[in-house]
Every structure is written in structure tokens, then in C-alpha cells.
ZAKOLFI-659357 format. One line per 10 residues: for each residue x, y, z negated of N, C-alpha, C, CB. Coordinates in steps of 0.05 Angstrom, whole numbers. Each point is the difference from the previous one (the first is absolute). Glycine has a CB too. Layout:
# residues N
X:Y:Z:X:Y:Z:X:Y:Z:X:Y:Z; ...
# end
This chain:
# residues 126
287:-167:-596:-8:12:26:-21:21:-5:11:-43:25; -7:67:-14:-19:21:-4:-23:-2:20:36:30:-18; -56:-13:16:-24:-1:17:7:4:30:-27:17:-38; 46:1:43:8:5:27:14:-24:13:5:49:-11; 13:-61:-4:14:-24:10:-20:-23:3:42:14:-23; -61:-16:5:-20:-21:2:-18:3:25:1:-3:-51; -8:28:56:-16:6:24:15:-8:26:-24:37:-25; 49:-29:26:16:-6:24:4:-31:3:24:44:-5; -19:-58:-17:3:-29:1:-25:-13:10:33:3:-38; -56:6:28:-25:-12:8:-6:5:30:-18:6:-47
24:18:56:-4:6:28:19:-16:18:-15:47:-13; 40:-50:5:19:-16:15:-11:-29:2:39:29:-15; -49:-40:-7:-11:-27:1:-23:-2:20:13:-6:-48; -30:26:49:-23:0:18:9:4:29:-29:18:-37; 49:-2:41:11:4:28:11:-27:10:11:48:-10; 4:-62:-7:10:-26:7:-22:-20:6:41:9:-28; -63:-7:13:-23:-18:6:-10:6:28:-12:-2:-49; 9:27:56:-10:7:27:18:-9:22:-22:39:-20; 48:-43:14:19:-9:21:-1:-31:2:29:40:-9; -41:-53:-10:1:-30:0:-21:-12:19:16:2:-48
-9:-23:61:-19:-13:18:-26:-9:-13:39:-16:26; -38:7:-51:-24:-8:-14:-20:22:-3:27:-33:-25; -18:57:20:-18:23:-3:-8:11:27:21:11:-45; -2:-9:63:-6:11:27:-20:-17:15:46:19:1; -46:-45:-6:-19:-17:14:-27:-2:-13:39:-26:16; -43:39:-39:-25:0:-15:-12:27:-1:17:-38:-27; -40:41:40:-14:26:-1:-8:7:-29:-17:-8:47; 9:-11:-62:-9:5:-28:24:10:-17:-36:-36:5; 59:23:-2:23:9:-16:10:27:9:13:-48:-7; -12:53:33:9:26:10:-20:22:-8:22:-23:39
-47:17:-39:-21:19:-6:4:12:-28:-31:-26:29; 41:10:-48:4:9:-27:24:19:-2:-20:-43:-17; 37:43:37:25:16:-2:-1:26:17:24:-42:-8; -44:45:25:-3:23:17:-21:19:-11:15:-26:40; -7:52:-42:-18:20:-10:-23:4:19:39:23:-23; -63:-15:13:-22:5:17:6:21:22:-30:-12:-38; 48:30:33:7:20:20:27:-5:14:-26:33:-27; 34:-58:27:26:-9:12:3:10:28:0:-40:-30; 25:49:37:8:7:27:29:-10:3:-31:41:2; 37:-51:22:28:-7:6:7:10:28:-3:-41:-29
28:50:31:12:5:26:22:-21:3:-10:51:0; 5:-70:18:17:-23:3:26:6:15:-40:-28:-2; 58:10:2:25:3:15:-5:3:30:23:-27:-35; -46:18:44:-7:3:29:-10:28:6:-11:-48:1; 5:63:-22:-12:27:3:-30:-1:-2:38:12:29; -50:-36:-31:-29:-3:-2:-9:9:-27:1:-38:32; -24:51:-33:-13:9:-25:-21:-21:-7:9:49:9; -8:-58:-34:-18:-20:-10:-17:11:-23:32:-37:13; -58:31:-14:-15:6:-23:-4:-26:-16:-24:39:23; 11:-38:-45:-3:-23:-17:-14:-24:14:-2:31:-39
-20:-26:52:-15:-21:13:16:-13:23:-43:23:-13; 55:-6:30:16:-12:22:23:-16:-10:-13:39:29; 25:-30:-51:23:-15:-12:-10:-27:-11:24:43:-11; -46:-42:-5:-10:-25:-11:-9:-20:21:-14:26:-40; 3:-16:62:-9:-17:22:24:-13:15:-41:29:4; 64:-15:-3:22:-9:16:23:-13:-15:-12:35:30; 14:-31:-56:23:-8:-16:6:-30:2:-10:37:-30; -10:-54:30:5:-29:0:13:-10:25:-39:-4:-30; 36:19:52:11:-10:26:25:15:8:-45:-13:14; 53:33:-31:25:15:6:25:-17:-6:-25:43:-10
47:-35:23:25:-13:-6:6:3:-30:17:8:48; -6:-29:-60:6:1:-28:-22:-12:-18:28:40:9; -50:-48:3:-23:-10:-16:1:-31:-2:-27:39:14; 42:-52:3:0:-29:-1:24:-11:-15:-24:-1:44; 19:-20:-60:22:-12:-16:23:-10:18:-34:-12:-35; 27:2:59:21:-13:16:14:19:19:-27:-41:-3; 17:66:6:13:19:19:19:19:-14:-41:-3:28; 50:23:-13:18:20:-12:-14:15:-23:23:5:44; -8:1:-65:-12:13:-23:16:25:-7:-16:-44:-18; 2:63:6:13:25:-8:21:-5:-21:-41:25:10
64:-13:-7:22:-1:-20:5:29:-9:21:-43:21; -31:50:-45:3:27:-10:27:4:-14:-50:4:-4; 61:20:6:25:7:-14:-2:29:-10:27:-32:28; -10:38:-47:3:28:-10:-26:13:-9:39:3:30; -57:-19:-43:-26:11:-8:4:17:-25:-24:-40:20; 15:65:-19:1:18:-23:-26:15:-1:51:4:3; -58:5:-27:-24:14:-4:3:24:-18:-25:-42:7; 7:61:-3:-1:25:-16:-29:6:-7:42:17:22; -47:-10:-47:-26:9:-8:-2:30:8:-4:-34:-39; -15:40:57:-3:28:9:-18:15:-19:7:-15:47
-26:2:-58:-20:12:-19:-14:-23:-14:-7:42:29; -7:-37:-50:-15:-22:-13:-18:-14:20:2:24:-44; 1:-50:47:-16:-15:19:9:0:28:-37:9:-29; 61:2:35:10:1:28:30:-9:-1:-32:38:13; 38:-59:3:27:-10:2:8:-1:30:-4:-27:-43; 28:36:49:11:-1:27:23:-20:1:-13:49:8; 10:-68:10:21:-21:4:14:5:27:-25:-33:-28; 51:28:29:15:-1:25:16:-25:1:2:51:2; 1:-62:22:16:-25:3:4:-5:30:-18:-19:-44; 34:-1:49:4:-10:28:-10:-28:2:39:31:7
-47:-39:17:-7:-28:5:14:-9:26:-44:6:-24; 47:-32:25:9:-13:25:-22:-21:6:50:8:-9; -60:-8:33:-19:-20:9:8:-9:28:-37:21:-28; 45:-46:30:8:-11:25:22:16:13:-46:-18:6; 66:27:-22:23:15:10:-5:30:3:13:-41:22; -37:50:-25:-6:29:3:-1:13:-28:-25:-9:43; 40:31:-46:0:15:-25:-19:24:1:48:-14:-8; -60:20:-15:-17:24:-2:4:12:-28:-34:-19:32; 34:46:-33:-1:14:-25:-29:4:-7:45:23:8; -52:-27:-33:-28:1:-8:-4:18:-24:-6:-46:17
-17:58:-18:-8:18:-22:-29:-6:-6:34:36:14; -41:-40:-39:-28:-3:-7:-6:15:-25:0:-45:22; -25:54:-23:-11:14:-23:-22:-17:-12:12:46:20; -9:-50:-45:-19:-16:-15:-15:18:-20:28:-42:6; -53:37:-10:-15:15:-20:-17:-19:-17:0:40:30; -3:-31:-55:-16:-14:-19:-23:18:-9:40:-28:-16; -64:21:25:-23:17:-7:-12:-8:-27:-9:5:49; 11:-31:-55:-10:-9:-26:13:-27:-7:-44:23:8; 41:-31:-33:13:-25:-8:-13:-25:13:12:22:-43; -38:-20:49:-14:-23:11:11:-8:28:-41:14:-25
46:5:42:10:-7:27:31:0:1:-41:20:19; 54:-7:-38:29:-1:-1:13:16:23:-3:-44:-22; 28:39:26:15:14:21:-7:-10:27:38:7:-31; -44:12:50:-6:-8:27:16:18:20:-47:-15:-15; 54:3:37:15:15:20:-19:20:14:32:-39:7; -24:65:-9:-16:21:12:10:8:28:-9:17:-46; 36:-17:49:12:7:26:25:-16:4:-19:47:-4; 24:-54:30:25:-14:7:10:10:27:-14:-41:-27; 40:44:29:12:7:26:25:-17:4:-19:47:-2; 22:-57:27:24:-15:7:13:14:24:-20:-43:-17
46:46:16:15:13:21:22:-20:9:-9:47:-18; 9:-55:44:20:-18:9:28:11:-3:-33:-19:33; 52:2:-39:28:8:-1:13:-8:26:2:-5:-51; 8:24:66:12:-7:26:24:-19:-4:-16:45:19; 20:-62:1:23:-18:-1:25:17:6:-28:-40:15; 49:33:-30:25:16:3:14:-6:27:5:0:-50
# end
């Protein structure tokens, strides 16, 4: 596996962690995966910054082990530049589909890959 493939694999692993109820329900675990300059445009159209996301993540849908959980598919990644990976994929949560795009960056080896930007776009029902 070359460096580019390794970077994409590590970012995919971290994206899957962020989708898991164990990480979503833990501010400490989520904190390690979000970049200090994190921004998200959610499927609702709402804009989130890092602090608002960390404060709300544990109570959002998909955070509880017993409730609906994100089911990701078609996850692929591309290295855009050294230390920058772009992922695209789809999710289903409680019957609702969304197309997702996230940008991950690695500023140093100590903090590792962190999500810098995320956007979700609802997929209309056919």
C-alpha cells in the first residue's frame, strides 16, 4: 500500500468512527476527530462550527446504540494534496438518504487526521 492509499484508508477508518454511536455519544472521542477549524453544512442546511457540533453530537439522531444508526455506502477517497483527503459517500439514517462529502486534513503526526469540512445533501425520494 502506498502513502496515498494509506492516507485514504486511515481517513475512511476515522470517518466510520465518527458515524458510530460510541464516538458520536462521546465528546472526548469526537473532539479528537474534528479539526480546530471544523465546519459542517448539514442535510438540514444548518451550518455548524466545531463547538456547536461537539455540544450537540451526543443528542443527535444516530448517537444512541439502540436507535437508528448511519449506514454508509460507496465510500471513496482521493488525496487532493499532501495532508488533505476528500471523501465522498452516501448514508441512510432511519430511511433517509444523503450524499456526503468531507475533507480531512493532517497538520501533524501528533493530532493525526481530523475532519476539516463536511457537507450532507439529502437525496430526494424517487
